[in-house]
MARPADREN-449497 format. One line per 8 residues: number of its first residue (from 1); their letters; for each residue x, y, z of N, C-alpha, C, CB. Coordinates in steps of 0.05 Angstrom, whole numbers, padded with zeros to 5 digits. Glycine has a CB too. Example, Ala and Ser with C-alpha at 12.3 -4.5 7.8 and 13.67 -1.06 7.14 Angstrom:
BEGIN
1	AS	00264:-00114:00156:00246:-00090:00156:00264:-00066:00156:00226:-00089:00181; 00257:-00045:00142:00273:-00021:00143:00258:00001:00157:00282:-00012:00114
This chain:
BEGIN
1	MFKRPAHF	00017:-00024:00000:00000:00000:00000:00018:00025:00000:-00019:00000:00024; 00009:00045:-00016:00024:00069:-00017:00013:00088:00004:00023:00082:-00044; 00030:00105:00015:00023:00124:00037:00001:00143:00028:00047:00139:00046; -00019:00148:00045:-00040:00167:00039:-00035:00193:00052:-00067:00156:00047; -00033:00215:00036:-00030:00242:00048:-00056:00252:00058:-00017:00261:00029; -00056:00272:00076:-00081:00283:00087:-00089:00308:00072:-00078:00289:00116; -00092:00306:00045:-00102:00329:00030:-00115:00319:00005:-00079:00349:00025; -00131:00336:-00007:-00145:00329:-00031:-00148:00353:-00049:-00173:00317:-00025
9	ALALLIFS	-00145:00350:-00075:-00150:00373:-00093:-00160:00363:-00119:-00124:00389:-00097; -00180:00376:-00131:-00189:00370:-00158:-00169:00382:-00177:-00218:00381:-00163; -00161:00366:-00197:-00141:00376:-00216:-00153:00374:-00244:-00115:00360:-00214; -00152:00395:-00260:-00163:00395:-00286:-00143:00390:-00308:-00177:00420:-00290; -00119:00399:-00304:-00099:00396:-00325:-00072:00389:-00314:-00096:00422:-00341; -00053:00380:-00331:-00027:00372:-00321:-00005:00386:-00336:-00024:00341:-00323; 00012:00399:-00321:00033:00416:-00332:00059:00412:-00317:00024:00445:-00332; 00080:00424:-00328:00106:00424:-00314:00122:00447:-00324:00121:00397:-00317
17	ASLHADTA	00139:00459:-00307:00157:00480:-00315:00178:00484:-00294:00141:00507:-00319; 00199:00499:-00302:00221:00505:-00284:00222:00535:-00281:00247:00494:-00293; 00225:00544:-00256:00228:00573:-00251:00257:00581:-00250:00214:00580:-00225; 00273:00564:-00238:00300:00573:-00231:00317:00547:-00228:00301:00590:-00204; 00342:00549:-00233:00359:00525:-00231:00358:00512:-00204:00388:00532:-00238; 00353:00528:-00183:00352:00517:-00156:00324:00511:-00146:00366:00536:-00137; 00304:00517:-00163:00276:00513:-00154:00262:00495:-00174:00261:00540:-00152; 00255:00471:-00165:00239:00452:-00182:00210:00459:-00178:00246:00423:-00175
25	LHFIGQFG	00196:00466:-00200:00169:00474:-00198:00152:00460:-00220:00165:00504:-00201; 00130:00448:-00212:00112:00434:-00231:00084:00445:-00228:00113:00404:-00227; 00073:00454:-00249:00045:00463:-00250:00028:00438:-00257:00040:00487:-00270; 00015:00426:-00237:00002:00400:-00242:-00029:00402:-00243:00010:00381:-00220; -00040:00425:-00236:-00069:00426:-00238:-00081:00453:-00236:-00081:00409:-00216; -00105:00456:-00245:-00119:00482:-00244:-00149:00478:-00241:-00113:00498:-00270; -00160:00492:-00221:-00189:00492:-00219:-00199:00520:-00211:-00199:00470:-00199; -00217:00531:-00227:-00226:00558:-00222:-00202:00577:-00225:-00238:00560:-00194
33	NKAIIHID	-00199:00594:-00205:-00178:00614:-00205:-00155:00605:-00187:-00188:00642:-00196; -00152:00579:-00183:-00130:00569:-00167:-00113:00550:-00183:-00141:00554:-00142; -00087:00549:-00177:-00068:00531:-00189:-00057:00513:-00168:-00046:00547:-00204; -00052:00488:-00176:-00039:00468:-00159:-00010:00466:-00169:-00053:00440:-00158; 00009:00474:-00152:00037:00475:-00161:00054:00460:-00141:00046:00504:-00163; 00072:00443:-00151:00093:00430:-00135:00117:00449:-00136:00100:00402:-00146; 00125:00457:-00112:00149:00474:-00110:00170:00458:-00094:00143:00502:-00096; 00191:00450:-00107:00211:00432:-00095:00197:00408:-00082:00227:00447:-00074
41	GKRRIIQV	00178:00396:-00095:00164:00372:-00086:00142:00377:-00066:00184:00355:-00074; 00137:00402:-00058:00116:00408:-00039:00092:00419:-00054:00126:00428:-00018; 00069:00407:-00049:00044:00415:-00062:00033:00440:-00050:00023:00392:-00061; 00027:00460:-00067:00015:00485:-00059:-00009:00490:-00076:00035:00508:-00060; -00031:00500:-00064:-00054:00509:-00078:-00055:00539:-00076:-00081:00496:-00068; -00051:00553:-00098:-00048:00582:-00097:-00070:00595:-00113:-00020:00591:-00108; -00083:00614:-00101:-00105:00629:-00114:-00093:00653:-00128:-00126:00638:-00094; -00106:00662:-00150:-00096:00685:-00164:-00094:00709:-00145:-00115:00692:-00188
49	GETSREGV	-00070:00721:-00145:-00066:00744:-00127:-00052:00736:-00101:-00091:00757:-00120; -00051:00710:-00095:-00038:00701:-00070:-00009:00693:-00076:-00054:00678:-00058; 00006:00692:-00054:00035:00684:-00055:00040:00661:-00037:00053:00708:-00048; 00053:00640:-00046:00060:00617:-00030:00082:00624:-00010:00069:00593:-00047; 00086:00607:00010:00106:00613:00030:00134:00613:00018:00105:00592:00052; 00137:00601:-00006:00163:00602:-00020:00167:00627:-00036:00166:00577:-00038; 00146:00644:-00037:00149:00669:-00052:00139:00668:-00081:00177:00677:-00052; 00124:00647:-00088:00113:00645:-00115:00085:00657:-00115:00112:00615:-00125
57	KLLSVEAS	00081:00678:-00131:00056:00692:-00132:00042:00685:-00158:00059:00723:-00130; 00017:00677:-00156:00001:00670:-00180:-00013:00695:-00191:-00020:00647:-00174; -00006:00702:-00215:-00017:00726:-00228:-00042:00719:-00244:00003:00739:-00246; -00042:00696:-00258:-00065:00687:-00273:-00062:00658:-00280:-00069:00704:-00299; -00084:00645:-00286:-00084:00617:-00293:-00106:00612:-00313:-00086:00598:-00268; -00100:00596:-00334:-00120:00589:-00354:-00114:00561:-00364:-00122:00610:-00377; -00129:00552:-00384:-00126:00525:-00393:-00098:00518:-00403:-00146:00520:-00415; -00084:00537:-00415:-00059:00530:-00428:-00034:00539:-00412:-00058:00542:-00455
65	QAIISYKG	-00038:00556:-00392:-00014:00566:-00378:-00021:00579:-00352:00001:00586:-00396; -00001:00582:-00335:-00003:00598:-00310:00019:00618:-00311:-00001:00579:-00284; 00012:00642:-00303:00032:00664:-00302:00037:00670:-00272:00022:00689:-00317; 00063:00670:-00265:00070:00675:-00237:00092:00696:-00235:00080:00648:-00224; 00096:00705:-00211:00118:00723:-00205:00136:00711:-00183:00108:00752:-00196; 00162:00710:-00188:00180:00697:-00169:00206:00713:-00168:00185:00668:-00177; 00214:00722:-00145:00238:00738:-00141:00239:00762:-00160:00263:00720:-00147; 00215:00775:-00162:00213:00799:-00178:00211:00795:-00208:00236:00816:-00172
73	KKQTLSFT	00211:00770:-00217:00210:00765:-00245:00183:00751:-00253:00234:00748:-00254; 00171:00759:-00275:00147:00747:-00285:00154:00723:-00302:00130:00768:-00301; 00140:00701:-00296:00146:00676:-00310:00120:00664:-00320:00161:00656:-00292; 00122:00650:-00343:00099:00635:-00354:00105:00605:-00353:00093:00644:-00383; 00087:00590:-00340:00090:00561:-00338:00073:00548:-00359:00082:00551:-00309; 00086:00534:-00377:00072:00522:-00399:00072:00491:-00398:00084:00531:-00426; 00057:00479:-00415:00054:00450:-00415:00080:00435:-00422:00032:00441:-00434; 00086:00414:-00407:00107:00395:-00415:00097:00368:-00406:00135:00401:-00402
81	SKPGSTYK	00114:00347:-00407:00105:00319:-00404:00104:00310:-00375:00122:00301:-00420; 00118:00323:-00356:00118:00314:-00328:00099:00330:-00312:00147:00316:-00317; 00089:00319:-00288:00098:00295:-00275:00084:00269:-00285:00093:00297:-00247; 00063:00271:-00302:00051:00248:-00313:00054:00247:-00343:00020:00246:-00306; 00062:00225:-00355:00067:00223:-00383:00055:00198:-00395:00097:00225:-00389; 00044:00200:-00419:00033:00177:-00433:00052:00170:-00456:00005:00183:-00443; 00058:00144:-00458:00074:00134:-00480:00059:00111:-00493:00102:00124:-00469; 00060:00111:-00520:00046:00090:-00535:00066:00074:-00551:00025:00102:-00553
89	TRSSTEFL	00062:00048:-00551:00077:00030:-00568:00057:00014:-00585:00096:00011:-00552; 00067:-00003:-00602:00048:-00019:-00618:00031:-00037:-00601:00064:-00036:-00638; 00041:-00046:-00578:00027:-00066:-00562:00015:-00055:-00536:00045:-00088:-00556; 00022:-00030:-00529:00012:-00021:-00503:00011:00010:-00502:00030:-00031:-00481; -00004:00019:-00482:-00004:00048:-00475:00006:00050:-00446:-00032:00061:-00478; 00026:00066:-00441:00037:00068:-00415:00034:00097:-00404:00067:00061:-00415; 00029:00098:-00378:00027:00124:-00364:00045:00124:-00340:-00003:00130:-00357; 00062:00145:-00337:00081:00146:-00316:00072:00166:-00295:00109:00154:-00327
97	VWADSSGS	00075:00158:-00269:00068:00175:-00247:00092:00176:-00228:00043:00164:-00232; 00100:00200:-00220:00122:00204:-00202:00113:00209:-00173:00140:00227:-00211; 00128:00200:-00154:00121:00204:-00126:00124:00233:-00118:00138:00187:-00107; 00107:00243:-00100:00111:00270:-00090:00129:00269:-00066:00083:00283:-00083; 00132:00292:-00052:00151:00294:-00030:00144:00276:-00006:00153:00323:-00021; 00118:00268:-00004:00110:00250:00017:00112:00221:00010:00081:00257:00025; 00121:00215:-00015:00123:00188:-00024:00097:00177:-00036:00131:00170:-00001; 00077:00193:-00038:00051:00185:-00050:00052:00189:-00080:00028:00201:-00037
105	FQTPGSIN	00035:00173:-00093:00033:00175:-00123:00006:00186:-00130:00037:00147:-00136; 00005:00211:-00138:-00020:00224:-00145:-00019:00233:-00174:-00025:00248:-00127; -00042:00233:-00187:-00043:00241:-00215:-00071:00251:-00222:-00035:00217:-00233; -00073:00271:-00239:-00099:00279:-00250:-00110:00257:-00267:-00097:00305:-00266; -00136:00256:-00269:-00150:00236:-00286:-00179:00244:-00288:-00147:00207:-00274; -00195:00225:-00296:-00224:00232:-00298:-00241:00208:-00291:-00230:00241:-00326; -00265:00214:-00281:-00286:00195:-00275:-00310:00203:-00291:-00292:00193:-00244; -00320:00185:-00308:-00343:00191:-00325:-00339:00217:-00340:-00369:00192:-00307
113	GQLVNFLI	-00315:00222:-00348:-00309:00246:-00364:-00304:00271:-00349:-00330:00250:-00383; -00306:00270:-00322:-00302:00294:-00305:-00276:00291:-00290:-00326:00298:-00286; -00261:00313:-00290:-00233:00312:-00280:-00231:00312:-00250:-00218:00336:-00291; -00213:00295:-00240:-00208:00292:-00211:-00179:00288:-00207:-00225:00268:-00199; -00171:00287:-00181:-00143:00280:-00174:-00143:00253:-00160:-00130:00303:-00157; -00127:00234:-00170:-00126:00208:-00159:-00102:00204:-00141:-00126:00187:-00181; -00105:00187:-00120:-00083:00177:-00105:-00082:00147:-00110:-00087:00183:-00074; -00060:00137:-00121:-00057:00109:-00127:-00055:00094:-00101:-00033:00103:-00145
121	DTGATAVA	-00072:00073:-00097:-00072:00058:-00072:-00078:00029:-00077:-00093:00070:-00052; -00057:00013:-00078:-00060:-00016:-00083:-00073:-00030:-00060:-00033:-00029:-00089; -00076:-00017:-00037:-00090:-00029:-00014:-00119:-00026:-00015:-00079:-00018:00011; -00129:-00009:-00033:-00158:-00005:-00036:-00169:-00025:-00056:-00165:00024:-00044; -00189:-00040:-00049:-00200:-00061:-00067:-00214:-00049:-00091:-00218:-00080:-00052; -00225:-00024:-00087:-00239:-00011:-00109:-00233:00018:-00109:-00270:-00016:-00106; -00240:00032:-00131:-00239:00061:-00131:-00257:00071:-00108:-00248:00073:-00159; -00246:00088:-00091:-00261:00098:-00068:-00265:00128:-00069:-00247:00090:-00042
129	INEIVAKK	-00290:00137:-00065:-00297:00165:-00067:-00314:00173:-00043:-00312:00170:-00094; -00309:00196:-00032:-00327:00205:-00011:-00352:00218:-00024:-00313:00226:00007; -00373:00220:-00008:-00399:00228:-00019:-00399:00257:-00029:-00421:00225:00002; -00381:00274:-00018:-00380:00302:-00026:-00370:00303:-00055:-00361:00318:-00008; -00349:00288:-00061:-00338:00288:-00088:-00358:00274:-00107:-00311:00273:-00089; -00370:00253:-00098:-00389:00238:-00115:-00412:00257:-00123:-00401:00214:-00100; -00422:00273:-00105:-00444:00292:-00112:-00434:00312:-00132:-00454:00306:-00087; -00409:00322:-00129:-00398:00341:-00148:-00396:00329:-00176:-00371:00351:-00138
137	LGIDFRYS	-00391:00303:-00176:-00388:00289:-00202:-00416:00281:-00213:-00371:00264:-00199; -00437:00286:-00198:-00464:00280:-00208:-00471:00250:-00206:-00467:00288:-00236; -00458:00236:-00188:-00463:00207:-00185:-00486:00204:-00165:-00438:00192:-00175; -00508:00192:-00174:-00531:00187:-00157:-00528:00160:-00143:-00558:00188:-00173; -00509:00158:-00124:-00501:00133:-00113:-00523:00120:-00096:-00476:00136:-00096; -00540:00136:-00083:-00562:00125:-00066:-00583:00111:-00083:-00574:00147:-00049; -00586:00121:-00108:-00606:00108:-00126:-00594:00084:-00140:-00616:00129:-00146; -00570:00087:-00150:-00558:00066:-00167:-00541:00046:-00151:-00542:00078:-00188
145	GKLVSVST	-00533:00053:-00127:-00514:00036:-00112:-00527:00016:-00093:-00496:00053:-00097; -00511:-00002:-00084:-00519:-00022:-00065:-00508:-00014:-00037:-00510:-00051:-00073; -00525:-00012:-00018:-00516:-00003:00009:-00500:-00025:00023:-00541:00005:00026; -00477:-00017:00033:-00459:-00035:00048:-00448:-00020:00072:-00436:-00046:00029; -00432:-00034:00088:-00418:-00021:00110:-00388:-00024:00106:-00426:-00033:00137; -00373:-00003:00111:-00344:-00003:00107:-00330:00005:00132:-00336:00016:00083; -00308:-00009:00139:-00293:-00003:00162:-00271:00018:00155:-00280:-00028:00174; -00271:00040:00170:-00250:00061:00167:-00237:00067:00193:-00263:00087:00155
153	ASGIVPAY	-00217:00085:00193:-00203:00092:00217:-00222:00104:00238:-00180:00111:00211; -00244:00116:00228:-00264:00128:00246:-00286:00109:00254:-00276:00153:00233; -00285:00084:00245:-00306:00065:00251:-00321:00055:00227:-00325:00077:00271; -00343:00043:00231:-00360:00032:00210:-00377:00055:00198:-00377:00009:00219; -00376:00058:00172:-00392:00079:00159:-00409:00066:00136:-00375:00102:00148; -00433:00077:00130:-00448:00068:00107:-00434:00075:00081:-00476:00080:00107; -00437:00058:00061:-00424:00063:00035:-00442:00050:00014:-00395:00052:00034; -00436:00057:-00011:-00452:00047:-00033:-00433:00036:-00055:-00470:00069:-00045
161	NIKLDSVK	-00437:00011:-00063:-00422:00000:-00085:-00436:00007:-00111:-00420:-00031:-00082; -00420:00018:-00129:-00431:00027:-00155:-00413:00019:-00178:-00434:00058:-00155; -00421:00024:-00202:-00404:00020:-00226:-00401:00047:-00239:-00417:-00001:-00245; -00376:00054:-00245:-00370:00078:-00259:-00368:00072:-00289:-00343:00091:-00249; -00379:00090:-00305:-00379:00085:-00334:-00350:00084:-00345:-00394:00107:-00349; -00333:00101:-00335:-00305:00101:-00344:-00287:00114:-00323:-00303:00116:-00371; -00263:00105:-00322:-00241:00117:-00306:-00217:00120:-00325:-00234:00100:-00280; -00205:00144:-00325:-00183:00149:-00344:-00160:00163:-00331:-00194:00165:-00367
169	VGDIEIKN	-00136:00155:-00337:-00112:00170:-00330:-00095:00171:-00356:-00096:00156:-00307; -00086:00195:-00363:-00071:00197:-00388:-00089:00188:-00411:-00045:00181:-00387; -00078:00170:-00428:-00093:00158:-00450:-00104:00130:-00443:-00076:00157:-00475; -00101:00122:-00418:-00111:00096:-00409:-00139:00099:-00398:-00092:00083:-00388; -00158:00087:-00411:-00186:00088:-00402:-00197:00060:-00398:-00203:00103:-00422; -00210:00056:-00375:-00223:00030:-00369:-00252:00035:-00365:-00210:00017:-00343; -00269:00018:-00377:-00298:00021:-00375:-00309:00003:-00353:-00311:00014:-00402; -00332:00011:-00343:-00347:-00005:-00323:-00329:-00013:-00299:-00359:-00030:-00336
177	VRATVLEG	-00321:00007:-00284:-00303:00003:-00262:-00318:00003:-00235:-00281:00025:-00261; -00314:-00017:-00219:-00327:-00019:-00193:-00316:00002:-00174:-00323:-00047:-00181; -00334:00015:-00160:-00325:00036:-00141:-00343:00036:-00116:-00327:00064:-00155; -00333:00048:-00095:-00348:00051:-00070:-00349:00080:-00062:-00335:00034:-00047; -00374:00089:-00057:-00378:00117:-00047:-00383:00115:-00017:-00401:00131:-00062; -00367:00128:-00001:-00370:00128:00028:-00384:00154:00037:-00342:00125:00042; -00403:00151:00055:-00416:00174:00066:-00396:00190:00083:-00440:00166:00084; -00398:00216:00081:-00380:00234:00096:-00357:00242:00079:-00370:00219:00121
185	GFPQEVLL	-00336:00252:00092:-00313:00264:00078:-00289:00246:00075:-00305:00288:00091; -00291:00220:00081:-00269:00201:00079:-00275:00183:00055:-00265:00185:00105; -00254:00176:00039:-00227:00187:00040:-00225:00215:00028:-00208:00168:00024; -00206:00230:00038:-00204:00258:00028:-00196:00258:-00001:-00183:00273:00045; -00180:00238:-00010:-00172:00236:-00038:-00190:00215:-00052:-00142:00229:-00040; -00191:00217:-00078:-00203:00195:-00094:-00182:00173:-00096:-00213:00205:-00122; -00187:00150:-00084:-00168:00128:-00084:-00170:00112:-00110:-00171:00110:-00060; -00149:00110:-00125:-00149:00094:-00149:-00141:00066:-00141:-00129:00106:-00171
193	GMSFLSRL	-00161:00050:-00136:-00157:00023:-00124:-00155:00001:-00145:-00178:00017:-00105; -00156:-00024:-00135:-00150:-00047:-00151:-00172:-00054:-00172:-00146:-00070:-00134; -00196:-00043:-00169:-00217:-00048:-00189:-00208:-00036:-00216:-00244:-00037:-00181; -00191:-00015:-00215:-00179:-00004:-00239:-00151:-00015:-00244:-00177:00027:-00236; -00134:-00015:-00223:-00106:-00023:-00226:-00103:-00052:-00234:-00091:-00018:-00201; -00121:-00070:-00225:-00118:-00098:-00232:-00122:-00104:-00261:-00137:-00115:-00215; -00133:-00085:-00276:-00138:-00089:-00304:-00115:-00078:-00321:-00164:-00076:-00313; -00094:-00070:-00307:-00070:-00060:-00320:-00045:-00075:-00310:-00067:-00030:-00316
201	ELERKGNQ	-00023:-00071:-00323:00003:-00080:-00312:00014:-00056:-00296:00023:-00088:-00334; 00023:-00062:-00272:00033:-00041:-00254:00062:-00047:-00247:00015:-00039:-00228; 00079:-00027:-00252:00108:-00031:-00247:00119:-00007:-00232:00124:-00036:-00273; 00132:-00013:-00209:00144:00009:-00193:00174:00006:-00194:00133:00009:-00164; 00187:00029:-00200:00216:00031:-00199:00223:00056:-00184:00229:00030:-00228; 00233:00054:-00160:00240:00077:-00144:00217:00096:-00140:00263:00092:-00158; 00219:00120:-00149:00198:00140:-00144:00180:00143:-00169:00211:00167:-00137; 00179:00122:-00185:00163:00123:-00209:00145:00098:-00211:00181:00125:-00234
209	ITLRKMH	00120:00101:-00219:00102:00079:-00225:00094:00080:-00254:00077:00080:-00206; 00095:00058:-00268:00086:00056:-00295:00060:00040:-00296:00107:00043:-00313; 00039:00052:-00306:00013:00038:-00311:00013:00031:-00341:-00012:00056:-00304; 00008:00005:-00347:00010:-00004:-00374:-00015:-00019:-00382:00035:-00022:-00377; -00027:-00010:-00404:-00051:-00024:-00415:-00043:-00038:-00440:-00074:-00005:-00420; -00046:-00064:-00441:-00038:-00080:-00465:-00060:-00079:-00485:-00031:-00109:-00457; -00053:-00077:-00511:-00073:-00076:-00532:-00078:-00104:-00543:-00063:-00057:-00555
């Protein structure tokens, strides 16, 4: 099982850029007027007009770029292939995910065509979603799901077993994926569990995981 961090963020796009030779910065997501940026491996959610504790100020963010100010200089962060990359061969499609500073593997993706941020968790038997996120995604889990009980760190909670039309990371898409929606705010992240991962080849090397779908 991979370590679960205590934070959650919806991510719409995936980007990467460098600000300075001594500062590793990755623009990994955007929702509304906020940008999700890794600064030297630390995840920061910065709203337009705000400045992170490292001194990175977000001036604007849109679908193709984020404009920031750092050490008195204006910079534009544009799309590149990291931290998540898709590679295609004749026989497979591969998607690479790099560990963050906490050792967790997180990546933007989509559920039923709507963008979310996943935490890869081989200890989760299914894709796991809290009810707050499920409602935002328009999933009517109480109508379509089967009521069950799930054991969590906070005790036994009601949950609903459902089927998702599709789950996608990079160019890898799996249809009819089993998922569990838990009442309340746990898990804070959308867990990308084995109902998705077991239908792929999964390879870990150091701080990198390769998801591979064979054709």
